[in-house]
C-alpha positions in Angstrom: 0.1 0.2 0.0 1.3 3.3 -0.8 0.0 6.4 1.2 -0.1 9.9 -0.3 -1.9 12.9 1.4 -4.0 10.5 3.1 -5.4 8.7 0.4 -4.2 4.9 -0.3 -2.9 3.6 -3.6 -3.5 -0.4 -3.0 -1.6 -3.1 -5.0 -3.3 -6.4 -4.9 0.0 -9.3 -4.8 -1.8 -11.1 -7.3 -2.0 -8.2 -9.8 1.8 -8.0 -10.7 2.7 -7.3 -14.4 5.7 -9.1 -14.8 7.5 -12.1 -12.8 11.2 -13.6 -13.3 12.2 -17.1 -12.4 9.9 -16.5 -9.6 7.6 -19.8 -9.7 4.6 -17.6 -8.3 1.2 -18.7 -7.8 -1.8 -16.3 -7.6 -4.3 -17.3 -4.8 -7.8 -16.1 -4.4 -7.9 -16.7 -0.7 -5.4 -17.2 1.7 -5.9 -16.7 5.2 -8.4 -14.3 5.0 -6.6 -12.1 2.3 -7.8 -12.0 -1.1 -6.1 -12.1 -4.4 -2.4 -12.7 -2.9 0.8 -14.4 -4.6 2.3 -17.9 -3.1 5.9 -17.7 -3.6 7.2 -21.2 -2.8 11.1 -20.2 -4.3 13.6 -18.4 -2.8 14.6 -16.8 -6.1 13.3 -14.6 -9.1 11.3 -11.2 -8.7 7.8 -9.8 -9.3 7.1 -6.4 -10.7 4.4 -3.9 -10.2 3.4 -0.6 -11.9 1.3 2.1 -10.4 0.9 6.2 -11.1 1.6 8.5 -8.5 -0.3 11.7 -8.5 3.1 14.0 -8.2 6.9 13.7 -7.0 6.9 13.9 -3.1 7.6 11.3 -0.3 5.4 8.4 0.0 4.9 5.5 2.9 5.3 2.5 1.3 4.0 -0.9 3.5 3.2 -4.7 2.1 2.4 -7.4 4.1 3.9 -10.8 3.8 3.7 -14.0 5.6 5.9 -17.1 5.7 4.8 -20.2 4.4 4.6 -23.0 7.4 7.2 -25.4 5.6 9.6 -22.9 5.1 12.2 -22.4 7.5 14.5 -19.9 5.8 14.8 -16.4 6.3 12.7 -14.1 4.0 14.8 -11.6 2.4 12.9 -8.4 0.6 14.4 -5.9 -1.9 12.8 -3.0 -3.3 13.1 -1.1 -6.2 11.7 2.1 -7.6 12.0 3.1 -11.4 14.8 0.4 -11.7 16.8 1.3 -9.1 
C-alpha cells in the first residue's frame, strides 16, 4: 500500500505485471486475504506498476507471511524506477 496525502494506492499481490524465475501462484483467498501470491521458491522477482499523482514523499508498506513449510529467512528488496 502506498499512502499519499491520506489517500491509499492499494496493489493486490496477484496484480503484478511481470515475474521472472519466481514460480509464483495467484491465490484467490489465503488466511483471510484475497488475490495474493504464493511464492514457494527463494529466487526470482515480481514487478508492479502504478502511477503516483506527483513527486513527493510516500509511505510504502506491504504485508507478507512466511509459509509454514519454509524454515529459511525471508529477504525482500525494493526497487523504484529500476534503481
